[in-house]
PAZAPA-4460 file (N, C-alpha, C; in steps of 0.05 Angstrom, whole numbers, plus 32768, in hexadecimal, padded with zeros to 4 digits):
% residues 263
    n_x    n_y    n_z   ca_x   ca_y   ca_z    c_x    c_y    c_z   seq   type   mol
   835F   8670   85AF   8362   8670   8591   8348   8679   8585     1      M     A
   834B   868A   8572   8333   8695   8566   8327   8681   8552     2      S     A
   830F   8687   854B   8301   8675   8538   830E   8675   851D     3      N     A
   831A   868B   8515   8327   868D   84FB   833F   867A   84FB     4      V     A
   834E   867A   8510   8366   8669   8511   835E   864C   8512     5      E     A
   8348   8645   851F   833F   8629   8520   8338   861F   8504     6      C     A
   832A   862F   84F5   8322   8627   84DA   833B   8623   84C9     7      R     A
   834F   8635   84CD   8367   8633   84BD   8376   8619   84C3     8      R     A
   8377   8612   84DC   8385   85F9   84E4   8376   85E1   84D9     9      N     A
   835C   85E1   84D9   834C   85CB   84CE   8352   85C7   84B1    10      D     A
   8353   85DD   84A2   8359   85DB   8485   8374   85CF   8480    11      K     A
   8388   85D8   8492   83A3   85CD   848E   83A3   85B0   8493    12      I     A
   8395   85A6   84A8   8395   8589   84AE   8387   857A   8498    13      R     A
   8371   8584   848D   8363   8577   8477   8374   8575   845E    14      M     A
   8384   858A   8459   8395   8589   8441   83AB   8575   8444    15      S     A
   83B4   8570   845D   83C9   855C   8461   83BF   8540   8462    16      K     A
   83A5   853B   8465   839A   8520   8466   839C   8513   844A    17      M     A
   83A3   84F9   8449   83A6   84EA   8430   838F   84D6   842C    18      R     A
   8381   84DA   8417   836A   84C8   8412   8373   84B1   8401    19      I     A
   8371   8499   840B   837A   8481   83FE   8362   8474   83F0    20      V     A
   8361   8472   83D5   8349   8467   83C7   8349   8448   83CB    21      P     A
   8331   843E   83CD   832E   8421   83CE   8336   8414   83B3    22      L     A
   833E   83FB   83B4   8348   83EE   839B   8333   83EE   8385    23      P     A
   831A   83E9   838D   8306   83E7   8378   82FD   8402   836E    24      F     A
   8305   8417   837D   82FF   8432   8373   8314   843D   8361    25      E     A
   832B   842F   8360   8340   8439   834E   8337   8438   8331    26      H     A
   8338   844E   8324   832C   844F   8309   8339   843C   82F6    27      S     A
   8354   8439   82F7   8361   8427   82E4   835A   840A   82E9    28      G     A
   835A   8402   8302   8353   83E6   8309   8335   83E0   8302    29      F     A
   8324   83F3   8308   8308   83F0   8303   8302   83EC   82E5    30      F     A
   830F   83FE   82D5   830A   83FB   82B8   8316   83E1   82AE    31      R     A
   832D   83D9   82B8   833A   83C0   82AF   8328   83A8   82B7    32      H     A
   831D   83A9   82CF   830C   8393   82D8   82F3   8390   82C6    33      S     A
   82E6   83A6   82BF   82CE   83A5   82AE   82D5   839B   8292    34      I     A
   82EA   83A7   8287   82F1   83A0   826B   82FD   8384   8268    35      H     A
   8308   837A   827E   8314   835F   827C   82FE   8349   827F    36      S     A
   82E8   8350   828C   82D4   833C   8291   82BF   833B   827A    37      R     A
   82B7   8351   8270   82A2   8351   825B   82AA   8343   8242    38      L     A
   82C2   8346   8237   82C9   8337   821F   82C9   8319   8223    39      P     A
   82D2   8311   823B   82D3   82F4   8240   82B7   82E8   823E    40      R     A
   82A3   82F5   8249   8288   82EC   8247   827E   82EB   822A    41      R     A
   8285   82FF   821A   827D   8300   81FE   8289   82E9   81EE    42      S     A
   82A3   82E3   81F2   82B0   82CE   81E4   82A4   82B3   81EB    43      E     A
   829D   82AF   8205   8291   8295   820D   8276   8292   8200    44      A     A
   8266   82A8   8200   824C   82A6   81F4   824E   82A1   81D6    45      E     A
   8261   82AE   81C9   8265   82AA   81AC   826E   828D   81A6    46      A     A
   827F   8282   81B8   8288   8266   81B4   8271   8253   81B7    47      G     A
   8260   8257   81CB   8248   8246   81CF   8236   8248   81B7    48      D     A
   8232   8260   81AC   8221   8264   8195   822B   8255   817C    49      S     A
   8246   8256   8178   8252   8248   8161   824F   822A   8165    50      R     A
   8253   8220   817D   8251   8203   8182   8234   81FA   817D    51      A     A
   8221   820A   8186   8205   8203   8182   81FE   8203   8165    52      T     A
   8208   8217   8156   8203   8218   8139   820E   8200   812A    53      S     A
   8227   81F8   8132   8233   81E0   8125   8224   81C7   812C    54      K     A
   821B   81C4   8145   820C   81AD   814C   81F1   81AB   813D    55      M     A
   81E4   81C3   813A   81CB   81C4   812B   81CF   81BB   810E    56      R     A
   81E4   81C5   8101   81EA   81BE   80E6   81F0   81A0   80E3    57      K     A
   81FF   8195   80F7   8206   8179   80F7   81EC   8168   80F9    58      L     A
   81DA   816F   810B   81C2   8160   810E   81B0   8162   80F5    59      L     A
   81AF   8179   80E9   819F   817C   80D0   81AB   816A   80BA    60      I     A
   81C6   816A   80B8   81D3   815A   80A3   81CE   813C   80A8    61      T     A
   81D0   8134   80C1   81CB   8118   80C7   81AE   8110   80C1    62      L     A
   819C   8122   80C8   8180   811D   80C2   817A   811A   80A4    63      G     A
   8187   812C   8094   8183   812A   8077   818F   8110   806D    64      V     A
   81A6   8108   8077   81B3   80EF   806E   81A2   80D7   8075    65      L     A
   8196   80D7   808D   8185   80C1   8096   816C   80BF   8084    66      V     A
   8160   80D6   807E   8148   80D6   806D   814F   80CC   8051    67      L     A
   8166   80D4   8046   816F   80CB   802C   8174   80AD   802C    68      C     A
   8181   80A3   8042   8185   8086   8044   816C   8077   8045    69      G     A
   8158   8080   8054   813E   8073   8056   8130   8073   803B    70      V     A
   8132   8089   802D   8125   808B   8012   8132   8078   7FFE    71      A     A
   814C   8077   7FFF   815A   8065   7FEC   8154   8048   7FF2    72      I     A
   8153   8041   800C   814D   8026   8014   8130   801E   800C    73      L     A
   811D   8030   8010   8102   802B   8008   8100   8028   7FE9    74      A     A
   810E   8039   7FDA   810D   8037   7FBD   811A   801D   7FB4    75      A     A
   812F   8014   7FC2   813C   7FFB   7FBB   812A   7FE3   7FC0    76      W     A
   811B   7FE3   7FD6   810A   7FCD   7FDD   80F1   7FCC   7FCB    77      I     A
   80E4   7FE3   7FC8   80CB   7FE3   7FBA   80CE   7FE8   7F9C    78      F     A
   80E4   7FF4   7F94   80E8   7FFA   7F77   8102   7FF0   7F6C    79      G     A
   810E   7FDC   7F7A   8128   7FD1   7F71   8126   7FC4   7F56    80      G     A
   8110   7FB8   7F50   810D   7FAB   7F36   810F   7FBF   7F1F    81      H     A
   8101   7FD6   7F21   8103   7FEA   7F0D   811E   7FF8   7F0C    82      Q     A
   8129   7FFD   7F24   8143   8009   7F26   8159   7FF8   7F19    83      V     A
   8157   7FDE   7F1D   816A   7FCB   7F11   8168   7FCC   7EF2    84      S     A
   8150   7FCC   7EE8   814D   7FCD   7ECB   8157   7FE7   7EBF    85      M     A
   8153   7FFD   7ECE   815D   8017   7EC5   817C   8017   7EC4    86      F     A
   8189   800C   7ED8   81A6   800C   7ED9   81B0   7FF9   7EC3    87      I     A
   81A2   7FE3   7EBD   81AA   7FD0   7EA9   81AB   7FDD   7E8D    88      D     A
   819D   7FF3   7E89   819F   8001   7E6F   81BB   800B   7E69    89      R     A
   81CA   8011   7E7F   81E4   801D   7E7B   81FA   8008   7E7C    90      F     A
   81F4   7FF0   7E85   8208   7FDB   7E85   8201   7FC4   7E97    91      G     A
   8209   7FAC   7E8F   8205   7F93   7E9F   8220   7F85   7EA2    92      T     A
   8220   7F70   7EB2   8239   7F61   7EB8   8239   7F47   7EA8    93      I     A
   824D   7F44   7E97   824E   7F2B   7E87   8258   7F14   7E98    94      E     A
   8249   7EFE   7E95   8250   7EE5   7EA3   825E   7ED1   7E91    95      I     A
   8253   7ECE   7E79   825F   7EBA   7E66   8259   7EC3   7E4A    96      A     A
   826B   7EBA   7E38   8267   7EBF   7E1B   8272   7EA6   7E0D    97      S     A
   8261   7E99   7DFD   8268   7E80   7DF0   8260   7E81   7DD2    98      A     A
   8270   7E75   7DC1   8269   7E73   7DA5   824F   7E63   7DA1    99      P     A
   8240   7E6A   7D8E   8227   7E5B   7D88   822E   7E42   7D77   100      V     A
   8225   7E2B   7D80   8229   7E12   7D71   8210   7E0A   7D62   101      H     A
   81F9   7E0F   7D6E   81E1   7E07   7D61   81C9   7E18   7D6B   102      S     A
   81B6   7E1B   7D59   819D   7E29   7D60   8186   7E19   7D56   103      V     A
   8172   7E14   7D67   815A   7E06   7D5E   8141   7E15   7D67   104      S     A
   812C   7E10   7D58   8113   7E1E   7D5D   80FC   7E0A   7D5E   105      Y     A
   80EB   7E0D   7D72   80D3   7DFD   7D74   80BB   7E0F   7D76   106      E     A
   80AA   7E0F   7D62   8092   7E21   7D63   8086   7E22   7D47   107      G     A
   8071   7E33   7D46   8062   7E35   7D2D   8068   7E4E   7D1D   108      S     A
   807E   7E5B   7D24   8086   7E74   7D15   8085   7E8C   7D28   109      G     A
   8072   7E8D   7D3A   8071   7EA1   7D4E   806E   7E93   7D69   110      T     A
   807C   7E9D   7D7D   807D   7E8F   7D97   808F   7E77   7D95   111      G     A
   808C   7E65   7DA9   809C   7E4D   7DAA   80B5   7E51   7DBA   112      G     A
   80CA   7E40   7DB3   80E3   7E40   7DC2   80FA   7E41   7DAE   113      W     A
   810F   7E51   7DB6   8128   7E52   7DA7   813E   7E47   7DB9   114      L     A
   814C   7E33   7DB0   8162   7E27   7DC0   817C   7E2E   7DB4   115      T     A
   818C   7E3C   7DC3   81A7   7E44   7DBA   81BB   7E34   7DCA   116      V     A
   81CB   7E23   7DBC   81DC   7E0F   7DC8   81CA   7DFD   7DD9   117      N     A
   81CB   7DFF   7DF4   81B9   7DEF   7E04   81A7   7E00   7E16   118      D     A
   81A4   7E19   7E0F   8194   7E2C   7E1F   8179   7E30   7E11   119      V     A
   8163   7E2B   7E1F   8148   7E2E   7E14   813D   7E49   7E1B   120      H     A
   8135   7E58   7E06   812C   7E73   7E0A   8110   7E76   7DFE   121      L     A
   80FE   7E81   7E0E   80E2   7E83   7E06   80DD   7E99   7DF2   122      S     A
   80CC   7E94   7DDF   80C3   7EA8   7DCC   80A5   7EAF   7DD1   123      L     A
   809A   7EA5   7DE6   807E   7EAA   7DED   807B   7EC4   7DFC   124      N     A
   808F   7ECB   7E0C   808F   7EE4   7E1B   80A0   7EF8   7E0C   125      D     A
   8093   7F08   7DFB   80A1   7F1B   7DEA   8096   7F37   7DF0   126      I     A
   80A8   7F4B   7DEE   809F   7F67   7DF1   808A   7F6D   7DDD   127      H     A
   8074   7F7B   7DE4   805E   7F7F   7DD2   8066   7F8C   7DB8   128      P     A
   807B   7F9C   7DB8   8083   7FAA   7D9F   8094   7F98   7D8C   129      K     A
   809A   7F80   7D95   80AB   7F6E   7D84   8098   7F5B   7D75   130      I     A
   8098   7F5E   7D5B   8089   7F4B   7D4A   809D   7F39   7D3C   131      A     A
   80A0   7F21   7D47   80B6   7F0F   7D3E   80AA   7EF6   7D32   132      L     A
   80B7   7EED   7D1D   80AF   7ED3   7D10   80C8   7EC4   7D09   133      S     A
   80C7   7EAA   7D0C   80DE   7E98   7D06   80D5   7E82   7CF3   134      I     A
   80E4   7E7D   7CDF   80DD   7E67   7CCC   80F4   7E62   7CB9   135      G     A
   80ED   7E58   7CA1   8101   7E52   7C8D   80FA   7E62   7C73   136      S     A
   810F   7E69   7C65   810B   7E78   7C4B   8107   7E63   7C35   137      T     A
   8103   7E6E   7C1D   80FE   7E5D   7C06   8116   7E4B   7BFF   138      K     A
   812E   7E55   7C06   8146   7E45   7C01   814F   7E36   7C1A   139      D     A
   813C   7E30   7C2C   8141   7E20   7C44   8156   7E2C   7C56   140      D     A
   8153   7E46   7C5B   8164   7E54   7C6E   8154   7E58   7C88   141      Q     A
   8161   7E54   7C9F   8155   7E5A   7CB9   8155   7E78   7CBB   142      F     A
   813D   7E84   7CBE   813B   7EA1   7CBD   812B   7EAC   7CD5   143      A     A
   8133   7EC4   7CDD   8125   7ED4   7CF2   811C   7EEE   7CE5   144      V     A
   8102   7EF4   7CE8   80F8   7F0C   7CDB   80EA   7F1E   7CEF   145      A     A
   80EE   7F38   7CEB   80E1   7F4C   7CFC   80E0   7F67   7CEE   146      R     A
   80C8   7F73   7CED   80C5   7F8E   7CE2   80CE   7F8F   7CC4   147      G     A
   80C8   7F7A   7CB5   80CF   7F7B   7C99   80EC   7F73   7C93   148      G     A
   80FC   7F6F   7CA7   8118   7F67   7CA4   811B   7F49   7CAA   149      K     A
   812C   7F3C   7C99   8130   7F1F   7C9C   814E   7F1A   7CA0   150      V     A
   8154   7F09   7CB4   8170   7F01   7CB8   8171   7EE3   7CB5   151      F     A
   8180   7ED9   7CA1   8183   7EBD   7C9C   819C   7EB3   7CAB   152      A     A
   8198   7EA1   7CBF   81AE   7E97   7CCE   81BF   7E83   7CBE   153      L     A
   81B3   7E74   7CAD   81C1   7E61   7C9D   81AF   7E4A   7C93   154      G     A
   81BA   7E38   7C83   81AA   7E21   7C7A   81A0   7E10   7C91   155      P     A
   8189   7E05   7C8E   817E   7DF3   7CA2   8191   7DDA   7CA3   156      L     A
   8196   7DD1   7CBB   81A7   7DBA   7CBE   8198   7DA1   7CB5   157      T     A
   81A6   7D8E   7CA9   8199   7D76   7C9E   8195   7D62   7CB4   158      S     A
   817F   7D66   7CC4   8178   7D53   7CD8   815B   7D4B   7CD4   159      T     A
   8154   7D35   7CDF   8139   7D2B   7CDC   8124   7D3C   7CEB   160      G     A
   812E   7D4D   7CFD   811C   7D5E   7D0D   8113   7D77   7CFE   161      E     A
   8123   7D7F   7CE9   811B   7D97   7CDB   8101   7D93   7CCC   162      N     A
   80F1   7DA7   7CCB   80D7   7DA6   7CBE   80C1   7DA9   7CD2   163      G     A
   80AB   7DB3   7CC9   8094   7DB7   7CDA   8099   7DCC   7CEF   164      G     A
   8097   7DC4   7D09   809A   7DD7   7D1F   80B6   7DD7   7D2A   165      D     A
   80C9   7DCA   7D1D   80E4   7DC8   7D28   80F8   7DD0   7D12   166      H     A
   8109   7DE3   7D18   811E   7DEC   7D05   8139   7DED   7D14   167      L     A
   814F   7DE8   7D06   8169   7DE9   7D13   817D   7DF5   7CFF   168      A     A
   8192   7E02   7D0A   81A6   7E0E   7CF9   81C0   7E0F   7D09   169      V     A
   81D6   7E10   7CFA   81F1   7E13   7D07   81FF   7E29   7CF8   170      A     A
   8211   7E38   7D07   8220   7E4E   7CFA   8230   7E44   7CE2   171      P     A
   8232   7E55   7CCE   8242   7E4F   7CB6   825E   7E5B   7CB8   172      Q     A
   826F   7E52   7CA7   828A   7E5C   7CA7   828A   7E7A   7CA1   173      T     A
   8298   7E89   7CB2   8298   7EA6   7CAF   8285   7EB4   7CC1   174      G     A
   8271   7EA5   7CCC   825E   7EB2   7CDF   826B   7EB7   7CFA   175      D     A
   8263   7ECC   7D06   826C   7ED2   7D22   8253   7ED2   7D33   176      K     A
   8250   7EBD   7D43   8238   7EBA   7D53   8240   7EB3   7D70   177      S     A
   8234   7EC2   7D83   823A   7EBE   7D9F   8221   7EBE   7DB0   178      F     A
   8221   7EB0   7DC6   820C   7EB0   7DD9   8217   7EBB   7DF3   179      F     A
   820D   7ED3   7DFB   8219   7EE1   7E12   8205   7EE1   7E29   180      V     A
   820F   7EDB   7E41   81FF   7EDC   7E59   8208   7EF2   7E6B   181      T     A
   81F6   7F03   7E74   81FC   7F19   7E86   81E9   7F1A   7E9D   182      R     A
   81F0   7F28   7EB2   81DE   7F2D   7EC9   81DE   7F4B   7ECF   183      R     A
   81C9   7F53   7EDD   81C6   7F6F   7EE4   81DB   7F77   7EF9   184      S     A
   81E2   7F90   7EF9   81F6   7F9A   7F0C   81EB   7F9E   7F28   185      A     A
   81D1   7FA1   7F2A   81C4   7FA6   7F44   81AF   7F91   7F4A   186      L     A
   81B2   7F84   7F60   819D   7F72   7F6A   818A   7F81   7F7D   187      S     A
   8173   7F77   7F82   8160   7F85   7F93   8154   7F71   7FA7   188      W     A
   814F   7F7B   7FC0   8144   7F69   7FD5   8126   7F64   7FD0   189      P     A
   811D   7F4C   7FD9   8101   7F44   7FD7   80F7   7F3B   7FF2   190      T     A
   80F5   7F4D   8006   80EC   7F44   8021   80CF   7F3D   8022   191      P     A
   80BE   7F46   800F   80A2   7F41   8011   8098   7F2C   7FFD   192      F     A
   80AB   7F1D   7FF2   80A3   7F08   7FDF   80A3   7EED   7FED   193      E     A
   808C   7EDE   7FEA   8089   7EC5   7FF8   8080   7EB0   7FE4   194      F     A
   8089   7E97   7FE8   8081   7E81   7FD7   8074   7E6C   7FEA   195      N     A
   8059   7E6C   7FE9   804A   7E5A   7FFB   804A   7E3D   7FF1   196      F     A
   8052   7E39   7FD8   8053   7E1E   7FCE   806B   7E0E   7FD9   197      M     A
   8083   7E1B   7FD8   809B   7E0D   7FE1   80A4   7E16   7FFD   198      T     A
   809B   7E2D   8005   80A4   7E38   801F   80BE   7E46   801E   199      G     A
   80CB   7E46   8007   80E5   7E53   8003   80E1   7E6C   7FF1   200      H     A
   80E9   7E83   7FFC   80E6   7E9C   7FED   8102   7EA8   7FE9   201      S     A
   8107   7EB4   7FD1   8121   7EC1   7FCD   8123   7EDA   7FDD   202      P     A
   813C   7EE0   7FE5   8141   7EF9   7FF4   814B   7F0F   7FE2   203      S     A
   8155   7F07   7FCA   815F   7F1A   7FB7   8158   7F11   7F9B   204      W     A
   8158   7F23   7F88   8154   7F1D   7F6C   8166   7F2E   7F5B   205      K     A
   816C   7F24   7F43   817A   7F34   7F2F   8172   7F2C   7F13   206      R     A
   8178   7F3C   7EFF   8171   7F35   7EE4   8187   7F26   7ED6   207      H     A
   817F   7F14   7EC5   8192   7F05   7EB4   818B   7F0B   7E97   208      M     A
   81A0   7F0F   7E87   819D   7F16   7E6A   81AB   7F01   7E59   209      Y     A
   819D   7EF9   7E44   81A8   7EE5   7E31   81A6   7EF1   7E15   210      Y     A
   81BD   7EF3   7E08   81BE   7F01   7DEF   81CA   7EEF   7DD9   211      E     A
   81BC   7EEE   7DC2   81C6   7EE0   7DAB   81D0   7EF5   7D96   212      L     A
   81E9   7EF3   7D90   81F5   7F05   7D7C   81FE   7EF4   7D64   213      R     A
   81F7   7EFE   7D4D   81FE   7EF0   7D34   8205   7F04   7D1F   214      W     A
   821D   7F00   7D13   8226   7F13   7CFE   8230   7F03   7CE6   215      K     A
   8225   7F0B   7CCF   822D   7EFE   7CB6   8244   7F0C   7CA9   216      K     A
   8253   7EFE   7C97   8269   7F0B   7C89   8260   7F23   7C79   217      P     A
   8247   7F24   7C71   823D   7F3A   7C61   8239   7F53   7C72   218      S     A
   823A   7F50   7C8D   8235   7F66   7C9F   821A   7F66   7CAC   219      G     A
   8208   7F54   7CA2   81ED   7F52   7CAF   81F0   7F47   7CCB   220      A     A
   81E0   7F52   7CDD   81E1   7F4A   7CF9   81C6   7F44   7D05   221      T     A
   81C6   7F33   7D19   81AE   7F2C   7D28   81B5   7F2E   7D45   222      L     A
   81A4   7F3C   7D54   81A8   7F3E   7D71   818D   7F39   7D7F   223      D     A
   818C   7F24   7D90   8174   7F1D   7D9F   817C   7F1D   7DBD   224      M     A
   816B   7F2A   7DCD   8171   7F2C   7DEA   8159   7F24   7DFB   225      L     A
   815E   7F11   7E0E   814A   7F08   7E21   8151   7F12   7E3D   226      W     A
   813C   7F18   7E4C   8141   7F1F   7E68   812F   7F0E   7E7A   227      R     A
   813C   7F03   7E90   812D   7EF4   7EA4   8136   7EFD   7EBF   228      Y     A
   812A   7EF1   7ED4   8131   7EF7   7EEF   813F   7EDF   7EFC   229      E     A
   8151   7EE4   7F0F   815E   7ECE   7F1D   815C   7ED3   7F3B   230      Q     A
   814F   7EC1   7F4A   814C   7EC4   7F67   8164   7EB9   7F76   231      P     A
   8168   7EC5   7F8E   817D   7EBC   7FA0   8170   7EAF   7FB9   232      F     A
   8177   7E96   7FBD   816C   7E87   7FD4   8181   7E81   7FEA   233      Y     A
   819A   7E84   7FE3   81AF   7E7E   7FF7   81BB   7E63   7FF1   234      G     A
   81D3   7E5F   7FFB   81E2   7E46   7FF6   81D6   7E2E   8004   235      Q     A
   81C6   7E32   8018   81BA   7E1B   8025   81A5   7E0E   8014   236      Q     A
   8198   7E1E   8003   8184   7E13   7FF1   818F   7E0E   7FD5   237      L     A
   81A1   7E1F   7FCC   81AD   7E1C   7FB1   81CB   7E1A   7FB4   238      V     A
   81D6   7E03   7FB2   81F3   7E00   7FB5   8202   7E11   7FA1   239      P     A
   8219   7E1B   7FA9   8229   7E2C   7F98   8227   7E48   7FA1   240      G     A
   821D   7E5A   7F8F   821B   7E76   7F96   8200   7E7E   7FA2   241      D     A
   81ED   7E6B   7FA4   81D4   7E71   7FB0   81BF   7E7D   7F9D   242      G     A
   81C6   7E81   7F84   81B4   7E8C   7F70   81A5   7E75   7F62   243      W     A
   818B   7E79   7F5E   817B   7E64   7F52   817B   7E67   7F33   244      G     A
   8166   7E5C   7F27   8164   7E5C   7F0A   8164   7E79   7EFF   245      S     A
   8172   7E7D   7EE9   8173   7E97   7EDD   815E   7E9B   7EC8   246      G     A
   8147   7E8D   7ECA   8132   7E8F   7EB6   8117   7E93   7EC2   247      F     A
   8116   7EA0   7EDA   80FD   7EA6   7EE6   80EE   7EBC   7ED7   248      S     A
   80D4   7EB9   7ED5   80C4   7ECA   7EC4   80B5   7EDE   7ED6   249      V     A
   80B4   7EF7   7ECD   80A4   7F0C   7EDA   8093   7F19   7EC4   250      Q     A
   8079   7F17   7EC7   8067   7F21   7EB2   806D   7F3E   7EAB   251      Q     A
   8071   7F43   7E91   8075   7F5E   7E87   8091   7F68   7E86   252      G     A
   80A4   7F5A   7E93   80C0   7F64   7E93   80D4   7F4F   7E8A   253      T     A
   80CC   7F36   7E87   80DF   7F22   7E7E   80D7   7F17   7E63   254      T     A
   80EA   7F07   7E58   80E5   7EFC   7E3D   80F7   7F09   7E29   255      G     A
   80F0   7F07   7E10   80FE   7F13   7DFA   80F8   7F31   7DF9   256      L     A
   810D   7F42   7DFE   8108   7F5F   7E00   8114   7F6F   7DE9   257      I     A
   8125   7F62   7DD8   8130   7F71   7DC2   8138   7F5E   7DAB   258      R     A
   8131   7F67   7D93   813A   7F59   7D7A   8142   7F6F   7D67   259      V     A
   815B   7F6E   7D5E   8165   7F82   7D4B   8171   7F73   7D33   260      E     A
   8169   7F7A   7D1B   8173   7F6E   7D03   817E   7F85   7CF1   261      I     A
   8197   7F81   7CE8   81A3   7F94   7CD6   81AB   7F84   7CBD   262      K     A
   819F   7F8B   7CA7   81A5   7F7C   7C8E   81BD   7F87   7C80   263      E     A
***
């Protein structure tokens, strides 16, 4: 056989041979494998990123809330007294309201004590801007004067105590007079207050307000307001609700805080 015939036969055999591609070399499978795996990795990474972002936001929110809570607690402990007075400007809680049966005064015209029914109220601790005087008019009327305005409660009662440093009066027919007791809406803790004399210290305090309202048939009105503090000792020391006397004094913030006269 010649060389030419041998080459021809080799070409024929090569043309008849079938080349079987390996599975991973199949173009369709290879492309499907790559494209099916890459998106899955991207979705997983995106999910982890979103979860991390949500967790970070949650931790930041919790941190802000904790800081706000600590700030509010510190303000309540160290500034609760001022916060309570600020809130009281917008409203207080009424405890009792009773008609006035009698009013008496003991003093020299300024200072002293005013007794409404059976409640003794000091006139010695007065707001610096209040210039108040109490006495009797020329026609023997019990009168309260402030800032050039005078409110006559009524004729002095005919008792042996009237005169000198003691005056007394009772509401007249047609008068509308009430004695109202209120308390502050917010109490404040007192963890750093100690009483070395008794060994008992209050854990809470609140403000108490006592108001005298008097209105004449003519339309003239008198409004006097006192503020005091009331400590809380607990039911073991104070039977009942645990609150002590509602006439505790705090320099600069208690006493007679308002007097309004409308003629």
